[in-house]
C-alpha positions as CSV (number, residue, x, y, z in Angstrom):
1,M,118.2,35.1,136.9
2,R,121.8,35.7,137.9
3,A,121.0,34.9,141.6
4,L,119.3,31.7,140.5
5,T,122.3,30.7,138.4
6,D,124.7,31.3,141.3
7,R,122.4,29.4,143.6
8,S,122.3,26.4,141.2
9,W,126.1,26.0,141.5
10,D,127.1,27.3,144.9
11,G,123.7,26.6,146.6
12,L,123.6,23.0,145.6
13,S,126.5,22.0,147.8
14,D,125.1,24.1,150.7
15,A,121.7,22.5,150.3
16,M,123.1,19.0,150.3
17,L,125.1,19.7,153.4
18,D,122.2,21.4,155.1
19,V,119.6,18.7,154.5
20,G,121.6,15.8,153.0
21,G,122.6,14.4,156.3
22,Y,119.1,14.4,157.6
23,A,117.7,12.9,154.4
24,L,120.2,10.1,154.2
25,L,119.8,9.3,157.9
26,A,116.0,9.2,157.5
27,M,116.2,7.0,154.4
28,G,118.6,4.6,156.1
29,T,116.4,4.5,159.2
30,I,113.2,3.9,157.3
31,L,114.7,1.1,155.2
32,G,116.5,-0.4,158.2
33,V,113.5,-0.4,160.4
34,L,111.2,-1.7,157.7
35,L,113.5,-4.4,156.3
36,G,115.5,-5.1,159.4
37,D,114.9,-7.2,162.5
38,P,111.3,-6.6,163.6
39,D,112.2,-7.3,167.3
40,P,111.5,-4.2,169.4
41,A,114.6,-4.9,171.3
42,W,116.6,-4.2,168.1
43,R,114.4,-1.5,166.7
44,L,114.2,0.8,169.7
45,P,118.0,1.0,170.3
46,T,118.5,1.5,166.5
47,L,115.9,4.3,166.5
48,A,117.6,5.8,169.6
49,I,121.0,5.8,167.9
50,A,119.4,7.4,164.8
51,L,117.9,10.1,166.9
52,V,121.4,10.7,168.5
53,A,122.8,11.0,165.0
54,A,120.1,13.5,164.0
55,A,120.8,15.5,167.2
56,W,124.6,15.3,166.4
57,I,124.0,16.8,162.9
58,Y,121.8,19.5,164.3
59,L,124.2,20.6,167.1
60,G,127.4,19.9,165.2
61,F,126.6,21.3,161.8
62,T,123.2,23.0,161.5
63,R,123.8,25.2,164.5
64,L,127.4,25.9,163.5
65,A,128.1,29.6,162.9
66,R,128.5,30.6,159.3
67,P,130.7,30.6,157.4
68,R,131.2,27.0,158.6
69,R,134.5,26.6,156.9
70,D,136.0,29.0,159.5
71,H,135.5,26.3,162.2
72,Q,137.7,23.5,160.9
73,V,138.4,21.9,164.3
74,R,134.7,21.6,165.1
75,L,134.0,20.3,161.6
76,L,136.6,17.6,162.0
77,V,135.1,16.5,165.4
78,F,131.7,16.6,163.8
79,W,132.8,14.4,160.9
80,I,134.4,11.9,163.3
81,G,131.1,11.7,165.2
82,V,129.1,11.2,162.0
83,V,131.2,8.3,160.7
84,V,131.3,6.7,164.2
85,L,127.5,6.8,164.5
86,A,127.1,5.7,160.9
87,S,129.5,2.8,161.6
88,I,127.5,1.7,164.7
89,L,124.3,1.8,162.7
90,M,125.8,-0.2,159.8
91,L,126.9,-2.8,162.3
92,R,123.3,-3.1,163.3
93,D,122.1,-3.1,159.7
94,P,124.1,-2.7,156.5
95,L,121.3,-0.6,155.0
96,F,122.6,2.3,157.1
97,F,125.5,2.6,154.5
98,I,123.1,5.1,153.1
99,F,123.8,7.4,156.1
100,M,127.5,6.7,155.9
101,I,127.4,8.4,152.5
102,A,126.9,11.7,154.4
103,G,130.4,11.2,155.6
104,F,131.6,11.9,152.1
105,F,129.7,15.2,152.0
106,Y,131.0,16.4,155.4
107,A,134.5,15.3,154.6
108,S,134.5,17.5,151.5
109,V,134.4,20.7,153.6
110,L,137.4,19.8,155.7
111,R,140.6,21.9,155.2
112,P,143.4,21.8,154.4
113,F,142.6,19.8,151.4
114,W,144.7,16.8,152.3
115,V,142.6,16.4,155.4
116,A,139.5,16.2,153.2
117,V,141.2,13.5,151.0
118,V,142.1,11.5,154.1
119,A,138.5,11.8,155.5
120,I,137.1,10.8,152.1
121,A,139.4,7.8,152.0
122,A,138.5,6.8,155.6
123,T,134.8,7.0,154.8
124,S,135.3,4.9,151.7
125,I,137.1,2.3,153.7
126,L,134.4,2.2,156.3
127,V,131.6,1.9,153.8
128,N,133.2,-0.9,151.8
129,S,134.4,-2.8,154.9
130,L,131.2,-2.6,157.0
131,L,128.9,-3.2,154.0
132,A,130.4,-6.6,152.9
133,G,133.1,-7.2,155.4
134,L,136.8,-7.3,154.7
135,P,137.9,-9.4,151.6
136,Q,139.1,-12.9,152.1
137,T,140.9,-13.4,148.8
138,T,143.6,-11.7,146.8
139,T,141.1,-10.9,144.1
140,G,138.7,-9.5,146.7
141,W,141.4,-7.3,148.2
142,T,142.2,-6.1,144.7
143,F,138.6,-5.1,144.0
144,W,138.4,-3.6,147.5
145,I,141.5,-1.5,147.0
146,V,140.4,-0.4,143.5
147,I,137.0,0.6,144.7
148,V,138.4,2.6,147.7
149,V,141.0,4.3,145.5
150,V,138.5,5.2,142.7
151,Q,136.0,6.5,145.2
152,T,138.7,8.6,147.0
153,V,140.1,10.0,143.8
154,V,136.7,10.8,142.2
155,L,135.1,12.2,145.2
156,S,138.3,14.2,146.1
157,A,138.5,15.6,142.5
158,G,134.8,16.5,142.8
159,A,135.4,18.3,146.1
160,Y,138.5,20.1,144.6
161,F,136.7,21.3,141.4
162,G,133.6,22.2,143.4
163,E,135.8,24.3,145.6
164,R,137.4,25.9,142.6
165,V,133.9,26.7,141.1
166,A,132.8,28.1,144.5
167,A,135.9,30.2,144.7
168,Q,135.4,31.5,141.1
169,N,131.8,32.3,141.9
170,D,132.9,34.2,145.0
171,E,135.4,36.1,143.0
172,R,132.8,36.9,140.4
173,R,130.3,38.1,143.0
174,E,133.0,40.2,144.6
175,T,133.9,41.6,141.2
176,V,130.3,42.4,140.5
177,K,130.0,44.0,143.9
178,R,133.0,46.1,143.3
179,L,131.7,47.1,139.8
180,E,128.3,48.0,141.3
181,Q,130.1,50.1,143.9
182,A,132.2,51.7,141.2
183,L,129.1,52.4,139.1
184,A,127.4,54.0,142.2
185,E,130.5,56.1,142.8
186,N,130.7,57.0,139.2
187,Q,127.1,58.0,139.2
188,G,127.8,60.2,142.3
189,L,130.9,61.7,140.6
190,H,128.9,62.2,137.4
191,A,126.2,64.0,139.3
192,Q,128.8,66.1,141.1
193,L,130.6,66.9,137.8
194,L,127.2,67.9,136.3
195,A,126.5,70.2,139.3
196,Q,130.0,71.7,139.1
197,A,129.6,72.1,135.3
198,R,126.3,73.9,135.8
199,E,127.8,76.1,138.5
200,A,130.8,76.8,136.3
201,G,128.5,77.5,133.4
202,V,126.4,79.9,135.5
203,L,129.5,81.7,136.7
204,E,131.0,81.9,133.2
205,E,127.7,83.2,131.9
206,R,127.5,85.8,134.7
207,Q,131.1,86.9,133.9
208,R,130.2,87.1,130.2
209,M,127.1,89.1,130.8
210,A,129.0,91.4,133.2
211,A,131.7,92.0,130.6
212,E,129.1,92.5,127.9
213,I,127.1,95.0,130.0
214,H,130.3,96.9,130.8
215,D,131.4,96.9,127.1
216,T,128.0,97.9,125.8
217,I,125.5,99.5,128.2
218,A,128.1,101.0,130.6
219,Q,130.3,102.4,127.9
220,G,127.3,103.6,125.9
221,L,125.8,105.4,128.9
222,T,129.2,106.9,129.7
223,G,129.3,108.2,126.1
224,V,125.8,109.5,126.2
225,I,126.5,111.4,129.5
226,T,129.7,112.8,128.0
227,Q,127.8,114.0,124.9
228,L,124.9,115.5,126.9
229,E,127.4,117.3,129.2
230,A,129.1,118.7,126.1
231,A,125.8,119.7,124.6
232,R,124.9,121.6,127.8
233,H,128.1,123.5,127.7
234,A,127.5,124.4,124.0
235,T,124.1,125.9,124.3
236,D,125.5,129.2,122.8
237,R,126.8,127.2,119.8
238,P,123.8,125.7,118.1
239,E,125.6,123.5,115.5
240,E,127.9,122.0,118.1
241,H,125.0,121.6,120.6
242,D,123.0,119.7,118.0
243,R,125.9,117.5,117.0
244,H,126.4,116.4,120.6
245,L,122.7,115.6,121.0
246,L,122.7,113.6,117.8
247,N,125.8,111.7,119.0
248,A,124.1,111.0,122.3
249,E,121.0,109.7,120.6
250,R,123.1,107.5,118.2
251,L,125.1,106.1,121.2
252,A,121.9,105.3,123.1
253,R,120.5,103.4,120.1
254,E,123.7,101.6,119.4
255,S,124.1,100.6,123.1
256,L,120.5,99.3,123.2
257,S,121.2,97.2,120.0
258,E,124.4,95.9,121.4
259,A,122.8,95.0,124.7
260,R,120.2,93.0,122.9
261,R,122.9,91.2,120.9
262,S,124.8,90.4,124.0
263,V,121.7,88.8,125.6
264,E,121.1,86.8,122.5
265,G,124.7,85.8,122.2
266,A,124.9,87.3,118.7
267,L,128.0,88.9,117.2
268,P,128.5,92.6,117.7
269,A,127.1,94.7,114.8
270,A,130.5,95.8,113.8
271,L,131.6,92.2,113.1
272,E,128.3,90.9,111.7
273,A,129.0,92.1,108.1
274,A,132.7,93.1,108.3
275,T,136.1,91.7,108.9
276,L,137.9,92.4,112.1
277,P,140.2,95.0,110.6
278,D,137.3,96.8,109.1
279,A,135.3,96.6,112.4
280,L,138.3,98.1,114.2
281,R,138.5,101.0,111.7
282,E,134.7,101.6,112.2
283,V,135.1,101.6,116.0
284,A,138.0,104.0,115.7
285,R,136.1,106.3,113.4
286,E,133.1,106.5,115.6
287,W,135.2,107.0,118.7
288,T,137.1,109.9,116.9
289,E,133.8,111.5,116.0
290,R,132.6,111.4,119.6
291,T,135.9,112.5,121.3
292,T,137.5,114.6,118.5
293,V,140.7,112.6,119.4
294,P,142.3,111.1,116.2
295,A,142.6,107.3,116.4
296,D,144.5,105.5,113.7
297,V,144.3,101.7,112.8
298,T,147.2,99.8,111.4
299,V,147.0,96.1,110.3
300,T,150.2,94.0,109.7
301,G,150.5,90.5,108.4
302,E,148.0,88.6,106.4
303,P,144.5,88.9,107.9
304,I,142.6,85.6,108.3
305,A,139.0,84.9,109.4
306,L,139.4,84.0,113.1
307,D,137.1,82.1,115.3
308,P,134.2,84.5,116.2
309,E,135.0,84.4,119.9
310,I,138.5,85.5,119.2
311,E,137.4,88.3,117.0
312,V,134.8,89.5,119.6
313,T,137.5,89.4,122.3
314,L,139.8,91.6,120.3
315,L,137.1,94.0,119.3
316,R,135.8,94.4,122.9
317,T,139.4,94.8,124.1
318,A,139.9,97.7,121.6
319,Q,136.6,99.3,122.6
320,E,137.6,99.1,126.3
321,A,141.0,100.5,125.7
322,L,139.6,103.4,123.8
323,A,137.0,104.0,126.4
324,N,139.8,104.2,129.0
325,V,141.7,106.6,126.8
326,A,138.6,108.9,126.5
327,K,137.9,108.8,130.3
328,H,141.4,108.9,131.8
329,A,144.2,109.6,129.4
330,N,143.6,113.2,128.3
331,A,145.4,112.1,125.1
332,G,145.9,114.0,121.9
333,R,146.1,110.8,119.7
334,A,145.5,107.1,119.9
335,R,146.8,104.3,117.7
336,I,145.5,100.7,117.2
337,T,147.7,98.1,115.7
338,L,146.4,94.6,114.7
339,S,149.2,92.2,113.9
340,Y,148.7,88.7,112.4
341,M,151.8,86.8,113.4
342,G,151.2,83.2,112.2
343,D,149.9,81.3,115.2
344,E,149.2,84.4,117.2
345,V,147.3,87.7,116.8
346,A,148.3,90.8,118.7
347,L,146.2,93.9,119.4
348,D,148.1,97.0,120.6
349,V,146.4,100.2,121.7
350,H,148.7,103.2,122.4
351,D,147.9,106.7,123.5
352,D,150.1,109.8,124.3
353,G,148.1,110.7,127.4
354,V,149.1,111.3,131.0
355,G,149.8,107.7,131.7
356,F,149.9,106.1,135.2
357,D,152.0,104.0,137.5
358,V,151.2,100.4,136.5
359,G,152.7,99.0,139.8
360,R,150.3,100.9,142.0
361,T,147.2,99.1,143.2
362,A,145.1,102.3,143.2
363,P,146.7,104.4,140.5
364,A,146.6,108.2,140.9
365,G,145.7,110.4,138.1
366,P,143.2,110.4,135.3
367,G,145.1,108.0,133.1
368,A,144.8,105.1,135.4
369,G,141.9,103.4,133.7
370,S,141.8,100.6,136.3
371,G,138.8,99.0,137.8
372,F,136.3,96.6,136.2
373,G,137.4,97.6,132.7
374,L,141.0,96.3,132.9
375,H,139.9,93.4,135.1
376,G,137.1,92.4,132.7
377,M,139.5,92.8,129.8
378,R,142.0,90.4,131.3
379,Q,139.2,87.9,132.1
380,R,137.8,88.1,128.6
381,V,141.2,87.6,127.0
382,A,142.1,84.8,129.4
383,R,139.0,82.9,128.4
384,V,140.4,82.4,124.9
385,A,143.9,81.4,126.2
386,G,145.3,84.9,125.7
387,S,147.2,87.4,127.8
388,V,147.1,91.2,128.4
389,A,150.2,93.4,129.1
390,I,150.0,97.0,130.2
391,E,152.9,99.5,129.9
392,S,152.6,103.0,131.2
393,E,154.2,105.6,133.4
394,P,153.1,109.1,134.4
395,G,153.5,111.6,131.6
396,H,154.4,109.1,128.9
397,G,151.1,107.6,127.8
398,T,149.8,104.0,128.0
399,A,150.2,100.9,125.8
400,I,147.8,98.0,126.2
401,S,148.8,94.8,124.4
402,A,146.5,91.7,124.0
403,R,147.8,88.5,122.5
404,V,145.5,85.6,121.6
405,P,146.0,82.4,119.6
406,A,145.2,82.7,115.9
407,I,142.4,80.1,115.8
408,A,140.9,80.2,112.3
409,I,137.3,79.4,111.6
410,D,138.5,76.4,109.5
411,P,142.2,75.7,110.2
412,S,142.5,73.8,106.9
413,A,141.2,76.8,105.0
414,A,142.8,79.7,106.9
415,T,143.1,81.9,103.9
416,P,143.1,85.7,103.8
417,R,139.7,87.3,103.4
């Protein structure tokens, strides 16, 4: 429908220019031959001139390369030829004024615009002069001038506004074209963003699962192995042997449960029915039972219910830090401090173990605790816009500090729980 609408405005002028000259020439020729002098000596030359005019239109306009407006010199020569041939035919029979009207059409495409106005005026003068002859009275001259001026003004105004409409239609089509291109580009960008989002989501999920596997299955299996090794070395002490076996069984069950929760995206069991401070106390208690190393938990500030992802991050960070203490620090005591500080929450885990050189890429000594654990810890904390700092030196223990934004479940109702 849009194409038809555009064609009704822009195409009308093109259609009149394409076929109008032929149609007006044919109409004038038919009327002139039928109503004019029947003498073949008049008719044959008239038909010959009409054929020359038709050939002139074909060669000078129909065959002109598009866009025709780019060939103004040839169009001017063509228009001159049209009005000359139309004048010759009008001199033979005034009915050929019908063909002279084509001069108005072809004059309207001449540029610059003043050339079109001059050509329209010249065509009007020829039509009115050859049709009835030049006036012989003052009144006749007055009417003649008025008719020429009115024709020139009206037809020039029509050509001007037609040009404006055509230009606006061209601009509209160009705008629509640019919009279509922009839409196509946007669709491509949208598809690209979707693909990137999917890739980012897959990568993020892989990183999350890797961290969860490390924090649940890997740590659980490490604990199970540690308890089984301790049980093997306590075969001569039945009570201690049984205690280590029970710890290994409990760790295996807890690790399996936590692994299932990680896959399902559920909260850790420690947080499902308890606050973060209580969950940290439970983690410290269970860790102390397994390692026989005392771990104290201190909470400062007013506890608030944080966003679940924030609480999971802090809980997993504490678990990883304690796992590193158990594996590497050879510590006699560990201390966990959870500090609510307004718009920030800090988790500090200290131990009095052997420590390590933080500046070394591959730290020597059992207290290093580097590898996927610390790397995963940093990644996990970074995902919630937090940061991790590690302070340690050989022989003086290790301190791990994680700071995260205090994002409450409902910021408007961030009250202590």
